[in-house]
N, C-alpha and C positions, 0 to 999 in steps of 0.2 A: 601505755606507750603505743599500743596498737592503734588507738584512735589518732594519736599524733602522726604516726606513720601514714595512715590513710589520708589525713589532712594534707600532708606534704606531697603525697602522690597526686592528689586532686589538684593542688595548686600547680604542681609541675605540669600536669596535663593541660591546664588552662594556659600556662605560659607558653607551652609549645604551640598551642593553637594561635595565640596572639602573635608569636614570632613567625607563624606560617601564613599570615594574611597581610595583604597590602592595603586593606581597607582600614583607615584610622579609626572609624567608628566601631568596627568589630574589635580592633585591638583594645580600644578604650573599654568596651563592654567586658572583655576577658579580664583586663586588669582590675576593673571595679569588682567583678565577681570574685577574684582571688582574694582581695582584701576583705570583702564581705565574709567569705568563708573563714578567713583567719580570725576576724573579729567575733563571728558567731561561735567559733570553737573556743575562743578565749572567754567569752561570756558563759558558755555552757560549762566550761571547766571551773569558772569562779563559782557558779551555782552549785556544782557537784562538790567542790571543796567545802563550801559552807555547810552543805548537808552532811558531809562526812564529819566535819567538826562537831556538829550538833549531836551526832550519834557516837562521838568518841572514836571514830575510825581514823586510820592513817590517811593522809592526803598529800598531794604534791606540794612541796615547799619551795620557796624562792631559792635561787642559787646564783652563782656568779661564774662567768666563763671568759677566759682571755682569748682574744681572737687576733691573729696576726694580720696586719693590714699591708705591710710592705717592709722591705729591707731598709736598714739605716742608711741615710744619705740619699735615698731615692727622692727625686724631686716630685712635688705635687701631691704628696700623700694627704695633705690637709683636706683636699676636696673629696678624697675617698672616705675620710672620717666623717665629713659633712653628710655624705650620702648615707653612710651607716646610721648616723644619729637621726637623720630625717626619717628613715624607715623604722628605726627603733621606737621613736616617739609615737608612731601610729600603732604600735603593737605592745604597749605597756612594758617597755624595756628601757631602763635607765643606763646611761653610758658614762664611763670615765675614759679619757684618752691620754696616751703618752704625750709628753710635751713636744716630741718630734713626730707625732702622728704615726708611729710604726706599729702600734697595737692599740686595741681598746679592750676594756673590760665591760661586759654586758651583765646587768643585774636584772633578774626577773624569773618567771617560771620557765622551766626548760622548754616547753612547747612554744612559748612566745619567742624565746631566743632562737630556737630552731627555725621558726618562720622568718624571723628577721634575717638570719644568715642566708636562707634560701633566696629571699627577695634581693638581698644585697648582692649575692654572687651574680645573678643574672642582670640586674640593673646596672651593676658596675661595668659589665661587659658592654652593655648598650651605651653607657656614658662615654667610655673610653673610645669605642668605635665611632660614636657620633662626633666627638671632639677632633679625632684624626681626620674624619671626612670634612669637617668644617675647615680645617687648616689647608686642605687641598681644594677648597671650593672657590668659585668666582666671587662669592660674597666676601670672603676673607681678603681676596686680592683687591676688592673695591675699598676695603677699610683696613689697610695694612697697619698692623701693630706687631710687636714682637710675638713670635709663636707661643712662647711660654705664657705671656700675658693673655693672649686670646684663648689658649687652652684652659687656663684656670678660670677665666671669666665664664666660658661656656660651661664648664663642669660645675661651678658654683650655682649658676642659674638652673642647670639641669637638676641638681640635687634638691634645690629649694622647690622647684615645681613638682617633682615627683613626690616629695614629702607632703606637700599640700594636697595633692590628689589622694594619697593614701589616707591622710587624716580626714579628708572629706568623706571618704567611703567608710572609715571607722565610725565617724560621728553619725552617719546615716544608719548604719547597722545598729549602733547603740540606741539611737532614737526609736527605731522600730521595735527593739526588744523592750524598751521602757514605755512604750505607748500605752495610753489608758485601755486600749482594746486588747493589750497583751494579757494572756491568762495569768501570768505571775510577774507582772511588771514591778510590783513593790518588792517582792522577794529578790528579783534580779538586781534592782537598784541597791538593796542592802548588801548583796553579795559583792557587787562591784565596788561599793564604798569600802567594804572590809578588805577587799583585795588591794585597793589603792593604798589604804593605811598600812597594810602588812608590807607591801613592796617599799613604801617610803621608809618605814622603820628598818627594814632589812638593809636598804641602801645606806641609811644613816649609820647603822651599826658596822657595816663592812667596808664602806668606801674609805680609801686612804688618800683620796685626791687632795692635793693642796693647791688652793687657788683655782683659777678658771682657765680651761684650755683656750689658747689664743691662736691656734693654727689657722682659723678662718680669717683672723686679722692679718696674719703674716702672708696670706695668699696674694694679696696686693694686686695692683694693676687695674687699668681702666680700659675696657674694650666693649663699649655698648653693643656693637653689632654682634660680637661673639656671644655676649650675654643674652641678647635677643634670640639668637639661634639656639642656645642651650635651653632657654625657657620654652621655646617652641618645640624642640625635640623632647624635652621633659614632659610636655603636655601630651605628646604622641607616644611616649615610651610604653612598651608593652609590658604591663604589669602581670599579665597572666600568661600561662604556657611555659613557666619556668621548668627546668629539668628536675627530675626526681632525685632525691637523695636517700641514702639508706639510714642516716642517723646524724647526730651532731658532728660537725666537722671540727677538727682540731685547729685548722688554720685556713686562710684564704690567700690565693695568689694576689700579688700586687699588679 
């Protein structure tokens, strides 16, 4: 757990640096570094778990955690879930969501879930702040649509763009670890494959989801200008410099 705490502290420091700069290129570099650290830690843990299994030692096991997204009847929670899922996919975490988007259940290794929650907390604040700013902007006045429609379009685009950025960084970090020049690329590939299989089997055995979450389809509305703004701000979102946390959180504010 000490290694995970150090990881979260480092990611937190990077996020603070990102949030403290007005230079979008610096912010992008901090965000990229945060996801690279998260992926490298996840890879190292997978290799360590494989070695522990070979020696018959105890190792971290997959688990599940319920995370509150927002209160019942709160409007717009589906885009919050979309953001959480986008971050989770980049960090080896599977997600089930309540039909009304008030909570999610995350399945994965504890450190991966911790990382996902940390990134979600800070990126959610950026997404909400950005959508509010857009609604008060001249751009929204030039393309007037209902406020709720514009907000949801902005947030959907923001979540999609941030998720893509995180997955790109994860893929690059994995490619580096598996490169032919890597000292133990073959062993790392085997450890990651075993982890993927174990997580899939754990999810299959423990998920009680029935059907497919449809919150993203209910979000509705067509506001291309708002979506463009959300995509643009998602590209500039500061993925590094998030605040420190002391451990897993029981719930997150809406």
